Biopython code that builds the backbone (N, CA, C, O; Angstrom):
import numpy as np
from Bio.PDB.StructureBuilder import StructureBuilder

atoms = [
    (1, "MET", "N", (42.897, 25.462, 30.359)),
    (1, "MET", "CA", (43.094, 24.729, 31.589)),
    (1, "MET", "C", (44.442, 24.019, 31.526)),
    (1, "MET", "O", (44.826, 23.488, 30.484)),
    (2, "PHE", "N", (45.147, 24.014, 32.636)),
    (2, "PHE", "CA", (46.437, 23.337, 32.728)),
    (2, "PHE", "C", (46.348, 22.261, 33.799)),
    (2, "PHE", "O", (45.572, 22.375, 34.748)),
    (3, "PHE", "N", (47.140, 21.229, 33.639)),
    (3, "PHE", "CA", (47.052, 20.063, 34.512)),
    (3, "PHE", "C", (48.437, 19.489, 34.719)),
    (3, "PHE", "O", (49.217, 19.404, 33.770)),
    (4, "SER", "N", (48.755, 19.097, 35.930)),
    (4, "SER", "CA", (50.031, 18.440, 36.234)),
    (4, "SER", "C", (49.768, 16.992, 36.625)),
    (4, "SER", "O", (49.127, 16.723, 37.641)),
    (5, "TRP", "N", (50.263, 16.062, 35.816)),
    (5, "TRP", "CA", (50.118, 14.647, 36.144)),
    (5, "TRP", "C", (50.807, 14.336, 37.462)),
    (5, "TRP", "O", (50.363, 13.454, 38.197)),
    (6, "ALA", "N", (51.887, 15.048, 37.775)),
    (6, "ALA", "CA", (52.622, 14.803, 39.014)),
    (6, "ALA", "C", (51.757, 15.070, 40.239)),
    (6, "ALA", "O", (51.958, 14.446, 41.281)),
    (7, "ASP", "N", (50.798, 15.990, 40.131)),
    (7, "ASP", "CA", (49.938, 16.339, 41.261)),
    (7, "ASP", "C", (48.635, 15.546, 41.305)),
    (7, "ASP", "O", (47.869, 15.676, 42.260)),
    (8, "ALA", "N", (48.373, 14.738, 40.302)),
    (8, "ALA", "CA", (47.111, 13.993, 40.229)),
    (8, "ALA", "C", (47.112, 12.833, 41.230)),
    (8, "ALA", "O", (48.122, 12.146, 41.381)),
    (9, "PRO", "N", (45.988, 12.616, 41.909)),
    (9, "PRO", "CA", (45.917, 11.475, 42.829)),
    (9, "PRO", "C", (45.922, 10.162, 42.056)),
    (9, "PRO", "O", (45.453, 10.092, 40.920)),
    (10, "VAL", "N", (46.453, 9.138, 42.683)),
    (10, "VAL", "CA", (46.488, 7.799, 42.094)),
    (10, "VAL", "C", (45.288, 7.017, 42.618)),
    (10, "VAL", "O", (45.051, 6.961, 43.825)),
    (11, "THR", "N", (44.532, 6.413, 41.697)),
    (11, "THR", "CA", (43.356, 5.630, 42.058)),
    (11, "THR", "C", (43.547, 4.195, 41.591)),
    (11, "THR", "O", (43.682, 3.961, 40.390)),
    (12, "PRO", "N", (43.562, 3.218, 42.510)),
    (12, "PRO", "CA", (43.582, 1.823, 42.063)),
    (12, "PRO", "C", (42.223, 1.490, 41.450)),
    (12, "PRO", "O", (41.184, 1.750, 42.057)),
    (13, "ILE", "N", (42.233, 0.916, 40.254)),
    (13, "ILE", "CA", (40.981, 0.598, 39.563)),
    (13, "ILE", "C", (40.678, -0.896, 39.675)),
    (13, "ILE", "O", (39.602, -1.278, 40.134)),
    (14, "ILE", "N", (41.613, -1.731, 39.260)),
    (14, "ILE", "CA", (41.535, -3.170, 39.504)),
    (14, "ILE", "C", (42.939, -3.605, 39.908)),
    (14, "ILE", "O", (43.884, -2.821, 39.816)),
    (15, "GLU", "N", (43.078, -4.843, 40.351)),
    (15, "GLU", "CA", (44.373, -5.308, 40.833)),
    (15, "GLU", "C", (45.455, -5.123, 39.763)),
    (15, "GLU", "O", (45.331, -5.604, 38.637)),
    (16, "GLY", "N", (46.518, -4.410, 40.152)),
    (16, "GLY", "CA", (47.646, -4.182, 39.262)),
    (16, "GLY", "C", (47.513, -2.977, 38.358)),
    (16, "GLY", "O", (48.450, -2.673, 37.619)),
    (17, "PHE", "N", (46.386, -2.273, 38.383)),
    (17, "PHE", "CA", (46.132, -1.101, 37.533)),
    (17, "PHE", "C", (45.895, 0.120, 38.418)),
    (17, "PHE", "O", (44.920, 0.168, 39.167)),
    (18, "ARG", "N", (46.793, 1.111, 38.329)),
    (18, "ARG", "CA", (46.656, 2.364, 39.069)),
    (18, "ARG", "C", (46.502, 3.500, 38.072)),
    (18, "ARG", "O", (47.252, 3.587, 37.100)),
    (19, "ALA", "N", (45.518, 4.381, 38.315)),
    (19, "ALA", "CA", (45.149, 5.404, 37.333)),
    (19, "ALA", "C", (45.306, 6.810, 37.893)),
    (19, "ALA", "O", (45.067, 7.066, 39.073)),
    (20, "LYS", "N", (45.717, 7.712, 37.007)),
    (20, "LYS", "CA", (45.602, 9.149, 37.208)),
    (20, "LYS", "C", (44.665, 9.617, 36.103)),
    (20, "LYS", "O", (44.875, 9.303, 34.931)),
    (21, "ILE", "N", (43.629, 10.369, 36.475)),
    (21, "ILE", "CA", (42.537, 10.653, 35.537)),
    (21, "ILE", "C", (42.376, 12.158, 35.335)),
    (21, "ILE", "O", (42.420, 12.937, 36.287)),
    (22, "LEU", "N", (42.187, 12.546, 34.074)),
    (22, "LEU", "CA", (41.927, 13.932, 33.696)),
    (22, "LEU", "C", (40.698, 13.950, 32.794)),
    (22, "LEU", "O", (40.613, 13.191, 31.829)),
    (23, "HIS", "N", (39.751, 14.822, 33.118)),
    (23, "HIS", "CA", (38.560, 15.004, 32.280)),
    (23, "HIS", "C", (38.619, 16.379, 31.632)),
    (23, "HIS", "O", (38.898, 17.375, 32.298)),
    (24, "SER", "N", (38.356, 16.429, 30.338)),
    (24, "SER", "CA", (38.125, 17.702, 29.650)),
    (24, "SER", "C", (36.620, 17.785, 29.404)),
    (24, "SER", "O", (35.865, 16.957, 29.913)),
    (25, "GLU", "N", (36.188, 18.751, 28.648)),
    (25, "GLU", "CA", (34.756, 18.888, 28.391)),
    (25, "GLU", "C", (34.198, 17.676, 27.656)),
    (25, "GLU", "O", (33.079, 17.248, 27.939)),
    (26, "ARG", "N", (34.965, 17.109, 26.708)),
    (26, "ARG", "CA", (34.437, 16.032, 25.862)),
    (26, "ARG", "C", (35.239, 14.737, 25.906)),
    (26, "ARG", "O", (34.879, 13.765, 25.241)),
    (27, "MET", "N", (36.341, 14.712, 26.696)),
    (27, "MET", "CA", (37.205, 13.534, 26.708)),
    (27, "MET", "C", (37.658, 13.204, 28.121)),
    (27, "MET", "O", (37.618, 14.040, 29.024)),
    (28, "THR", "N", (38.087, 11.964, 28.284)),
    (28, "THR", "CA", (38.733, 11.526, 29.524)),
    (28, "THR", "C", (40.079, 10.929, 29.148)),
    (28, "THR", "O", (40.185, 10.155, 28.196)),
    (29, "PHE", "N", (41.104, 11.294, 29.903)),
    (29, "PHE", "CA", (42.449, 10.749, 29.735)),
    (29, "PHE", "C", (42.817, 10.003, 31.008)),
    (29, "PHE", "O", (42.618, 10.505, 32.114)),
    (30, "VAL", "N", (43.355, 8.800, 30.842)),
    (30, "VAL", "CA", (43.775, 8.008, 31.991)),
    (30, "VAL", "C", (45.215, 7.583, 31.775)),
    (30, "VAL", "O", (45.550, 6.939, 30.780)),
    (31, "ARG", "N", (46.053, 7.952, 32.718)),
    (31, "ARG", "CA", (47.463, 7.544, 32.691)),
    (31, "ARG", "C", (47.599, 6.369, 33.654)),
    (31, "ARG", "O", (47.431, 6.515, 34.865)),
    (32, "TRP", "N", (47.904, 5.206, 33.093)),
    (32, "TRP", "CA", (47.961, 3.961, 33.853)),
    (32, "TRP", "C", (49.394, 3.576, 34.201)),
    (32, "TRP", "O", (50.299, 3.714, 33.378)),
    (33, "GLU", "N", (49.591, 3.100, 35.405)),
    (33, "GLU", "CA", (50.778, 2.343, 35.802)),
    (33, "GLU", "C", (50.268, 0.937, 36.044)),
    (33, "GLU", "O", (49.392, 0.723, 36.883)),
    (34, "ILE", "N", (50.818, -0.029, 35.305)),
    (34, "ILE", "CA", (50.282, -1.395, 35.333)),
    (34, "ILE", "C", (51.414, -2.358, 35.678)),
    (34, "ILE", "O", (52.498, -2.298, 35.097)),
    (35, "ASP", "N", (51.145, -3.238, 36.623)),
    (35, "ASP", "CA", (52.131, -4.229, 37.042)),
    (35, "ASP", "C", (52.194, -5.378, 36.042)),
    (35, "ASP", "O", (51.177, -5.784, 35.479)),
    (36, "ALA", "N", (53.408, -5.899, 35.828)),
    (36, "ALA", "CA", (53.582, -7.066, 34.964)),
    (36, "ALA", "C", (52.664, -8.189, 35.438)),
    (36, "ALA", "O", (52.583, -8.473, 36.633)),
    (37, "GLY", "N", (51.978, -8.822, 34.499)),
    (37, "GLY", "CA", (51.083, -9.930, 34.801)),
    (37, "GLY", "C", (49.650, -9.517, 35.104)),
    (37, "GLY", "O", (48.766, -10.372, 35.141)),
    (38, "ALA", "N", (49.396, -8.221, 35.324)),
    (38, "ALA", "CA", (48.031, -7.770, 35.626)),
    (38, "ALA", "C", (47.137, -7.960, 34.403)),
    (38, "ALA", "O", (47.545, -7.700, 33.271)),
    (39, "ALA", "N", (45.918, -8.414, 34.650)),
    (39, "ALA", "CA", (44.984, -8.723, 33.556)),
    (39, "ALA", "C", (43.835, -7.728, 33.510)),
    (39, "ALA", "O", (43.275, -7.351, 34.540)),
    (40, "LEU", "N", (43.498, -7.316, 32.308)),
    (40, "LEU", "CA", (42.343, -6.460, 32.046)),
    (40, "LEU", "C", (41.218, -7.380, 31.591)),
    (40, "LEU", "O", (41.329, -7.986, 30.525)),
    (41, "PRO", "N", (40.125, -7.505, 32.371)),
    (41, "PRO", "CA", (39.050, -8.420, 31.979)),
    (41, "PRO", "C", (38.362, -7.981, 30.688)),
    (41, "PRO", "O", (38.329, -6.797, 30.353)),
    (42, "GLU", "N", (37.821, -8.950, 29.982)),
    (42, "GLU", "CA", (37.083, -8.659, 28.757)),
    (42, "GLU", "C", (35.889, -7.763, 29.093)),
    (42, "GLU", "O", (35.141, -8.027, 30.035)),
    (43, "HIS", "N", (35.727, -6.704, 28.307)),
    (43, "HIS", "CA", (34.622, -5.760, 28.522)),
    (43, "HIS", "C", (34.427, -4.921, 27.263)),
    (43, "HIS", "O", (35.193, -5.027, 26.306)),
    (44, "SER", "N", (33.406, -4.101, 27.280)),
    (44, "SER", "CA", (33.176, -3.131, 26.211)),
    (44, "SER", "C", (32.516, -1.913, 26.823)),
    (44, "SER", "O", (32.007, -1.963, 27.943)),
    (45, "HIS", "N", (32.531, -0.818, 26.077)),
    (45, "HIS", "CA", (31.887, 0.429, 26.514)),
    (45, "HIS", "C", (31.583, 1.247, 25.270)),
    (45, "HIS", "O", (32.157, 0.997, 24.210)),
    (46, "PRO", "N", (30.686, 2.223, 25.383)),
    (46, "PRO", "CA", (30.286, 2.993, 24.203)),
    (46, "PRO", "C", (31.300, 4.048, 23.763)),
    (46, "PRO", "O", (31.079, 4.741, 22.770)),
    (47, "HIS", "N", (32.398, 4.174, 24.487)),
    (47, "HIS", "CA", (33.394, 5.203, 24.182)),
    (47, "HIS", "C", (34.401, 4.724, 23.143)),
    (47, "HIS", "O", (34.814, 3.564, 23.156)),
    (48, "GLU", "N", (34.791, 5.621, 22.246)),
    (48, "GLU", "CA", (35.970, 5.354, 21.426)),
    (48, "GLU", "C", (37.171, 5.507, 22.346)),
    (48, "GLU", "O", (37.189, 6.390, 23.203)),
    (49, "GLN", "N", (38.179, 4.649, 22.175)),
    (49, "GLN", "CA", (39.347, 4.658, 23.052)),
    (49, "GLN", "C", (40.609, 4.557, 22.215)),
    (49, "GLN", "O", (40.680, 3.762, 21.278)),
    (50, "VAL", "N", (41.597, 5.361, 22.552)),
    (50, "VAL", "CA", (42.923, 5.234, 21.960)),
    (50, "VAL", "C", (43.892, 4.974, 23.099)),
    (50, "VAL", "O", (43.979, 5.761, 24.042)),
    (51, "ALA", "N", (44.620, 3.870, 23.010)),
    (51, "ALA", "CA", (45.600, 3.493, 24.029)),
    (51, "ALA", "C", (46.997, 3.670, 23.452)),
    (51, "ALA", "O", (47.305, 3.156, 22.377)),
    (52, "HIS", "N", (47.851, 4.412, 24.186)),
    (52, "HIS", "CA", (49.226, 4.621, 23.751)),
    (52, "HIS", "C", (50.166, 4.095, 24.827)),
    (52, "HIS", "O", (50.051, 4.466, 25.995)),
    (53, "VAL", "N", (51.094, 3.231, 24.433)),
    (53, "VAL", "CA", (52.052, 2.653, 25.363)),
    (53, "VAL", "C", (53.306, 3.530, 25.391)),
    (53, "VAL", "O", (53.964, 3.729, 24.370)),
    (54, "PHE", "N", (53.618, 4.044, 26.573)),
    (54, "PHE", "CA", (54.855, 4.821, 26.759)),
    (54, "PHE", "C", (56.003, 3.925, 27.180)),
    (54, "PHE", "O", (57.151, 4.149, 26.796)),
    (55, "ARG", "N", (55.684, 2.889, 27.987)),
    (55, "ARG", "CA", (56.725, 2.006, 28.507)),
    (55, "ARG", "C", (56.127, 0.622, 28.678)),
    (55, "ARG", "O", (54.997, 0.480, 29.145)),
    (56, "GLY", "N", (56.889, -0.404, 28.299)),
    (56, "GLY", "CA", (56.485, -1.779, 28.514)),
    (56, "GLY", "C", (55.860, -2.431, 27.296)),
    (56, "GLY", "O", (55.880, -1.892, 26.190)),
    (57, "ARG", "N", (55.299, -3.622, 27.540)),
    (57, "ARG", "CA", (54.644, -4.410, 26.488)),
    (57, "ARG", "C", (53.322, -4.922, 27.044)),
    (57, "ARG", "O", (53.272, -5.520, 28.119)),
    (58, "PHE", "N", (52.247, -4.674, 26.284)),
    (58, "PHE", "CA", (50.897, -5.030, 26.717)),
    (58, "PHE", "C", (50.237, -5.853, 25.629)),
    (58, "PHE", "O", (50.149, -5.419, 24.481)),
    (59, "GLU", "N", (49.772, -7.047, 25.991)),
    (59, "GLU", "CA", (49.055, -7.902, 25.046)),
    (59, "GLU", "C", (47.588, -7.476, 25.069)),
    (59, "GLU", "O", (46.945, -7.505, 26.119)),
    (60, "LEU", "N", (47.064, -7.081, 23.913)),
    (60, "LEU", "CA", (45.726, -6.519, 23.813)),
    (60, "LEU", "C", (44.924, -7.294, 22.779)),
    (60, "LEU", "O", (45.404, -7.563, 21.678)),
    (61, "THR", "N", (43.692, -7.649, 23.146)),
    (61, "THR", "CA", (42.778, -8.306, 22.217)),
    (61, "THR", "C", (41.585, -7.384, 21.996)),
    (61, "THR", "O", (40.919, -6.973, 22.946)),
    (62, "ILE", "N", (41.323, -7.064, 20.720)),
    (62, "ILE", "CA", (40.202, -6.206, 20.340)),
    (62, "ILE", "C", (39.345, -6.975, 19.342)),
    (62, "ILE", "O", (39.805, -7.321, 18.253)),
    (63, "ASP", "N", (38.096, -7.239, 19.721)),
    (63, "ASP", "CA", (37.174, -7.997, 18.864)),
    (63, "ASP", "C", (37.829, -9.244, 18.279)),
    (63, "ASP", "O", (37.689, -9.531, 17.090)),
    (64, "GLY", "N", (38.548, -9.983, 19.127)),
    (64, "GLY", "CA", (39.146, -11.246, 18.720)),
    (64, "GLY", "C", (40.529, -11.149, 18.098)),
    (64, "GLY", "O", (41.189, -12.172, 17.919)),
    (65, "GLU", "N", (40.987, -9.944, 17.762)),
    (65, "GLU", "CA", (42.325, -9.779, 17.187)),
    (65, "GLU", "C", (43.315, -9.487, 18.307)),
    (65, "GLU", "O", (43.143, -8.533, 19.066)),
    (66, "ASN", "N", (44.355, -10.315, 18.403)),
    (66, "ASN", "CA", (45.328, -10.231, 19.487)),
    (66, "ASN", "C", (46.653, -9.671, 18.974)),
    (66, "ASN", "O", (47.177, -10.127, 17.958)),
    (67, "ARG", "N", (47.192, -8.674, 19.691)),
    (67, "ARG", "CA", (48.487, -8.076, 19.339)),
    (67, "ARG", "C", (49.232, -7.707, 20.609)),
    (67, "ARG", "O", (48.622, -7.465, 21.650)),
    (68, "VAL", "N", (50.551, -7.665, 20.517)),
    (68, "VAL", "CA", (51.369, -7.101, 21.585)),
    (68, "VAL", "C", (51.708, -5.678, 21.174)),
    (68, "VAL", "O", (52.257, -5.447, 20.096)),
    (69, "VAL", "N", (51.376, -4.724, 22.039)),
    (69, "VAL", "CA", (51.618, -3.305, 21.785)),
    (69, "VAL", "C", (52.762, -2.876, 22.682)),
    (69, "VAL", "O", (52.715, -3.081, 23.895)),
    (70, "GLY", "N", (53.800, -2.276, 22.088)),
    (70, "GLY", "CA", (54.980, -1.877, 22.843)),
    (70, "GLY", "C", (55.164, -0.376, 22.871)),
    (70, "GLY", "O", (54.378, 0.379, 22.298)),
    (71, "ALA", "N", (56.216, 0.038, 23.546)),
    (71, "ALA", "CA", (56.519, 1.463, 23.701)),
    (71, "ALA", "C", (56.547, 2.160, 22.346)),
    (71, "ALA", "O", (57.191, 1.695, 21.405)),
    (72, "GLY", "N", (55.836, 3.286, 22.265)),
    (72, "GLY", "CA", (55.761, 4.057, 21.033)),
    (72, "GLY", "C", (54.651, 3.615, 20.098)),
    (72, "GLY", "O", (54.506, 4.167, 19.007)),
    (73, "GLU", "N", (53.862, 2.626, 20.507)),
    (73, "GLU", "CA", (52.763, 2.133, 19.672)),
    (73, "GLU", "C", (51.420, 2.451, 20.320)),
    (73, "GLU", "O", (51.319, 2.634, 21.534)),
    (74, "SER", "N", (50.397, 2.512, 19.477)),
    (74, "SER", "CA", (49.043, 2.817, 19.938)),
    (74, "SER", "C", (48.054, 1.823, 19.348)),
    (74, "SER", "O", (48.334, 1.151, 18.355)),
    (75, "ALA", "N", (46.893, 1.748, 19.982)),
    (75, "ALA", "CA", (45.785, 0.927, 19.481)),
    (75, "ALA", "C", (44.519, 1.758, 19.553)),
    (75, "ALA", "O", (44.294, 2.485, 20.520)),
    (76, "VAL", "N", (43.685, 1.644, 18.513)),
    (76, "VAL", "CA", (42.385, 2.319, 18.492)),
    (76, "VAL", "C", (41.324, 1.261, 18.764)),
    (76, "VAL", "O", (41.240, 0.249, 18.068)),
    (77, "ILE", "N", (40.514, 1.516, 19.795)),
    (77, "ILE", "CA", (39.452, 0.596, 20.172)),
    (77, "ILE", "C", (38.123, 1.275, 19.846)),
    (77, "ILE", "O", (37.749, 2.252, 20.495)),
    (78, "PRO", "N", (37.408, 0.762, 18.839)),
    (78, "PRO", "CA", (36.144, 1.400, 18.439)),
    (78, "PRO", "C", (35.090, 1.304, 19.547)),
    (78, "PRO", "O", (35.192, 0.450, 20.428)),
    (79, "PRO", "N", (34.089, 2.167, 19.503)),
    (79, "PRO", "CA", (32.995, 2.075, 20.466)),
    (79, "PRO", "C", (32.368, 0.674, 20.448)),
    (79, "PRO", "O", (32.164, 0.088, 19.385)),
    (80, "ASN", "N", (32.072, 0.155, 21.628)),
    (80, "ASN", "CA", (31.406, -1.137, 21.829)),
    (80, "ASN", "C", (32.239, -2.361, 21.444)),
    (80, "ASN", "O", (31.729, -3.481, 21.484)),
    (81, "ALA", "N", (33.503, -2.175, 21.075)),
    (81, "ALA", "CA", (34.357, -3.322, 20.755)),
    (81, "ALA", "C", (34.690, -4.073, 22.045)),
    (81, "ALA", "O", (35.020, -3.463, 23.062)),
    (82, "VAL", "N", (34.599, -5.389, 21.991)),
    (82, "VAL", "CA", (34.971, -6.217, 23.132)),
    (82, "VAL", "C", (36.490, -6.289, 23.172)),
    (82, "VAL", "O", (37.128, -6.645, 22.181)),
    (83, "HIS", "N", (37.072, -5.946, 24.336)),
    (83, "HIS", "CA", (38.525, -5.953, 24.435)),
    (83, "HIS", "C", (38.978, -6.400, 25.826)),
    (83, "HIS", "O", (38.241, -6.314, 26.808)),
    (84, "SER", "N", (40.221, -6.881, 25.865)),
    (84, "SER", "CA", (40.836, -7.364, 27.098)),
    (84, "SER", "C", (42.337, -7.292, 26.909)),
    (84, "SER", "O", (42.819, -7.003, 25.813)),
    (85, "GLY", "N", (43.082, -7.556, 27.980)),
    (85, "GLY", "CA", (44.527, -7.502, 27.832)),
    (85, "GLY", "C", (45.261, -8.003, 29.051)),
    (85, "GLY", "O", (44.673, -8.383, 30.063)),
    (86, "ARG", "N", (46.602, -7.988, 28.906)),
    (86, "ARG", "CA", (47.479, -8.447, 29.979)),
    (86, "ARG", "C", (48.826, -7.762, 29.816)),
    (86, "ARG", "O", (49.383, -7.700, 28.721)),
    (87, "ALA", "N", (49.338, -7.247, 30.932)),
    (87, "ALA", "CA", (50.653, -6.606, 30.917)),
    (87, "ALA", "C", (51.732, -7.685, 30.911)),
    (87, "ALA", "O", (51.822, -8.487, 31.840)),
    (88, "LEU", "N", (52.544, -7.700, 29.864)),
    (88, "LEU", "CA", (53.643, -8.661, 29.785)),
    (88, "LEU", "C", (54.831, -8.195, 30.613)),
    (88, "LEU", "O", (55.641, -9.007, 31.061)),
    (89, "THR", "N", (54.933, -6.884, 30.814)),
    (89, "THR", "CA", (55.961, -6.255, 31.641)),
    (89, "THR", "C", (55.265, -5.143, 32.429)),
    (89, "THR", "O", (54.081, -4.884, 32.213)),
    (90, "ASP", "N", (55.974, -4.497, 33.325)),
    (90, "ASP", "CA", (55.435, -3.274, 33.918)),
    (90, "ASP", "C", (55.183, -2.301, 32.775)),
    (90, "ASP", "O", (55.997, -2.197, 31.858)),
    (91, "CYS", "N", (54.062, -1.589, 32.824)),
    (91, "CYS", "CA", (53.675, -0.712, 31.718)),
    (91, "CYS", "C", (53.261, 0.668, 32.212)),
    (91, "CYS", "O", (52.801, 0.838, 33.341)),
    (92, "GLU", "N", (53.439, 1.641, 31.335)),
    (92, "GLU", "CA", (52.836, 2.957, 31.478)),
    (92, "GLU", "C", (52.071, 3.209, 30.192)),
    (92, "GLU", "O", (52.655, 3.252, 29.109)),
    (93, "ILE", "N", (50.753, 3.377, 30.318)),
    (93, "ILE", "CA", (49.868, 3.517, 29.160)),
    (93, "ILE", "C", (48.964, 4.720, 29.379)),
    (93, "ILE", "O", (48.505, 4.966, 30.494)),
    (94, "MET", "N", (48.708, 5.469, 28.308)),
    (94, "MET", "CA", (47.744, 6.570, 28.352)),
    (94, "MET", "C", (46.559, 6.185, 27.484)),
    (94, "MET", "O", (46.716, 5.859, 26.308)),
    (95, "ASP", "N", (45.372, 6.227, 28.075)),
    (95, "ASP", "CA", (44.131, 6.012, 27.335)),
    (95, "ASP", "C", (43.426, 7.346, 27.165)),
    (95, "ASP", "O", (43.370, 8.153, 28.093)),
    (96, "ALA", "N", (42.893, 7.569, 25.981)),
    (96, "ALA", "CA", (42.020, 8.713, 25.713)),
    (96, "ALA", "C", (40.658, 8.149, 25.343)),
    (96, "ALA", "O", (40.554, 7.269, 24.487)),
    (97, "PHE", "N", (39.616, 8.655, 25.988)),
    (97, "PHE", "CA", (38.248, 8.197, 25.756)),
    (97, "PHE", "C", (37.396, 9.366, 25.274)),
    (97, "PHE", "O", (37.520, 10.485, 25.771)),
    (98, "CYS", "N", (36.529, 9.091, 24.300)),
    (98, "CYS", "CA", (35.574, 10.087, 23.832)),
    (98, "CYS", "C", (34.246, 9.378, 23.621)),
    (98, "CYS", "O", (34.213, 8.362, 22.926)),
    (99, "PRO", "N", (33.153, 9.865, 24.188)),
    (99, "PRO", "CA", (33.048, 11.040, 25.046)),
    (99, "PRO", "C", (33.606, 10.766, 26.443)),
    (99, "PRO", "O", (34.202, 9.717, 26.691)),
    (100, "VAL", "N", (33.405, 11.720, 27.345)),
    (100, "VAL", "CA", (33.887, 11.630, 28.715)),
    (100, "VAL", "C", (33.398, 10.335, 29.372)),
    (100, "VAL", "O", (32.250, 9.930, 29.188)),
    (101, "ARG", "N", (34.283, 9.695, 30.140)),
    (101, "ARG", "CA", (33.901, 8.532, 30.943)),
    (101, "ARG", "C", (33.293, 9.039, 32.249)),
    (101, "ARG", "O", (33.994, 9.204, 33.248)),
    (102, "GLU", "N", (31.995, 9.281, 32.231)),
    (102, "GLU", "CA", (31.311, 9.765, 33.435)),
    (102, "GLU", "C", (31.477, 8.779, 34.583)),
    (102, "GLU", "O", (31.504, 9.175, 35.748)),
    (103, "ASP", "N", (31.589, 7.484, 34.251)),
    (103, "ASP", "CA", (31.748, 6.466, 35.289)),
    (103, "ASP", "C", (33.122, 6.535, 35.967)),
    (103, "ASP", "O", (33.334, 5.874, 36.984)),
    (104, "TYR", "N", (34.050, 7.315, 35.429)),
    (104, "TYR", "CA", (35.370, 7.490, 36.043)),
    (104, "TYR", "C", (35.445, 8.747, 36.907)),
    (104, "TYR", "O", (36.480, 8.997, 37.524)),
    (105, "ARG", "N", (34.398, 9.527, 36.965)),
    (105, "ARG", "CA", (34.413, 10.738, 37.801)),
    (105, "ARG", "C", (34.242, 10.351, 39.267)),
    (105, "ARG", "O", (33.265, 9.699, 39.637)),
    (106, "GLY", "N", (35.205, 10.762, 40.098)),
    (106, "GLY", "CA", (35.093, 10.571, 41.534)),
    (106, "GLY", "C", (35.076, 9.132, 42.002)),
    (106, "GLY", "O", (34.484, 8.836, 43.039)),
    (107, "VAL", "N", (35.709, 8.224, 41.268)),
    (107, "VAL", "CA", (35.695, 6.808, 41.636)),
    (107, "VAL", "C", (36.849, 6.511, 42.588)),
    (107, "VAL", "O", (38.012, 6.629, 42.202)),
    (108, "PRO", "N", (36.539, 6.124, 43.833)),
    (108, "PRO", "CA", (37.606, 5.860, 44.791)),
    (108, "PRO", "C", (38.097, 4.417, 44.800)),
    (108, "PRO", "O", (39.155, 4.146, 45.367)),
    (109, "THR", "N", (37.361, 3.474, 44.187)),
    (109, "THR", "CA", (37.733, 2.060, 44.262)),
    (109, "THR", "C", (37.761, 1.439, 42.881)),
    (109, "THR", "O", (37.596, 2.127, 41.874)),
    (110, "GLY", "N", (37.974, 0.123, 42.841)),
    (110, "GLY", "CA", (38.058, -0.590, 41.581)),
    (110, "GLY", "C", (36.737, -1.033, 41.001)),
    (110, "GLY", "O", (36.725, -1.885, 40.112)),
    (111, "ASP", "N", (35.619, -0.492, 41.462)),
    (111, "ASP", "CA", (34.314, -0.968, 41.012)),
    (111, "ASP", "C", (33.984, -0.579, 39.575)),
    (111, "ASP", "O", (33.146, -1.230, 38.951)),
    (112, "VAL", "N", (34.612, 0.459, 39.031)),
    (112, "VAL", "CA", (34.260, 0.936, 37.700)),
    (112, "VAL", "C", (34.478, -0.106, 36.627)),
    (112, "VAL", "O", (33.550, -0.426, 35.884)),
    (113, "LEU", "N", (35.674, -0.641, 36.528)),
    (113, "LEU", "CA", (35.972, -1.582, 35.458)),
    (113, "LEU", "C", (35.230, -2.897, 35.672)),
    (113, "LEU", "O", (34.762, -3.505, 34.710)),
    (114, "ARG", "N", (35.120, -3.336, 36.905)),
    (114, "ARG", "CA", (34.359, -4.564, 37.156)),
    (114, "ARG", "C", (32.915, -4.389, 36.717)),
    (114, "ARG", "O", (32.327, -5.311, 36.151)),
    (115, "SER", "N", (32.333, -3.221, 36.969)),
    (115, "SER", "CA", (30.957, -2.954, 36.538)),
    (115, "SER", "C", (30.861, -2.953, 35.017)),
    (115, "SER", "O", (29.923, -3.519, 34.455)),
    (116, "ALA", "N", (31.828, -2.320, 34.344)),
    (116, "ALA", "CA", (31.828, -2.265, 32.878)),
    (116, "ALA", "C", (31.972, -3.675, 32.308)),
    (116, "ALA", "O", (31.313, -4.008, 31.323)),
    (117, "ALA", "N", (32.822, -4.507, 32.913)),
    (117, "ALA", "CA", (33.054, -5.844, 32.400)),
    (117, "ALA", "C", (31.805, -6.710, 32.547)),
    (117, "ALA", "O", (31.540, -7.546, 31.683)),
    (118, "THR", "N", (31.037, -6.532, 33.609)),
    (118, "THR", "CA", (29.874, -7.377, 33.819)),
    (118, "THR", "C", (28.646, -6.877, 33.076)),
    (118, "THR", "O", (27.680, -7.621, 32.908)),
    (119, "SER", "N", (28.670, -5.611, 32.625)),
    (119, "SER", "CA", (27.494, -5.075, 31.935)),
    (119, "SER", "C", (27.603, -5.171, 30.417)),
    (119, "SER", "O", (26.684, -4.765, 29.705)),
    (120, "SER", "N", (28.707, -5.698, 29.918)),
    (120, "SER", "CA", (28.858, -5.777, 28.456)),
    (120, "SER", "C", (28.214, -7.005, 27.880)),
    (120, "SER", "O", (28.255, -7.214, 26.668)),
]
sb = StructureBuilder()
sb.init_structure("model")
sb.init_model(0)
sb.init_chain("A")
sb.init_seg("    ")
for serial, (resi, resn, name, xyz) in enumerate(atoms, 1):
    if name == "N":
        sb.init_residue(resn, " ", resi, " ")
    sb.init_atom(name, np.array(xyz, "f"), 0.0, 1.0, " ", f" {name:<3s}", serial, name[0])
structure = sb.get_structure()
């Protein structure tokens, strides 16, 4: 299967976070464009997540450990780890989730992350 990020629709997930989403059989990839100052609420999910920063600086807290992740750096978020963050600059980040984020299939609004944050 081949995929063009340029042709993928943009979905606003929460304020300041716009996503392009790709699902494979066992994984979900999300390419984020994030506005400086946008906040990711504290939440957790059963998926393993790897976040890679292509552009910008993102302050990320994973299970109480706080770091600034910059361009060319990645963070591994274990399943069920409580995490949150804030874009210090405009950012472009790619998240890989395993298994597939079924809750990200066909989501037209920002309800997904808010639901995940309140159910953790």
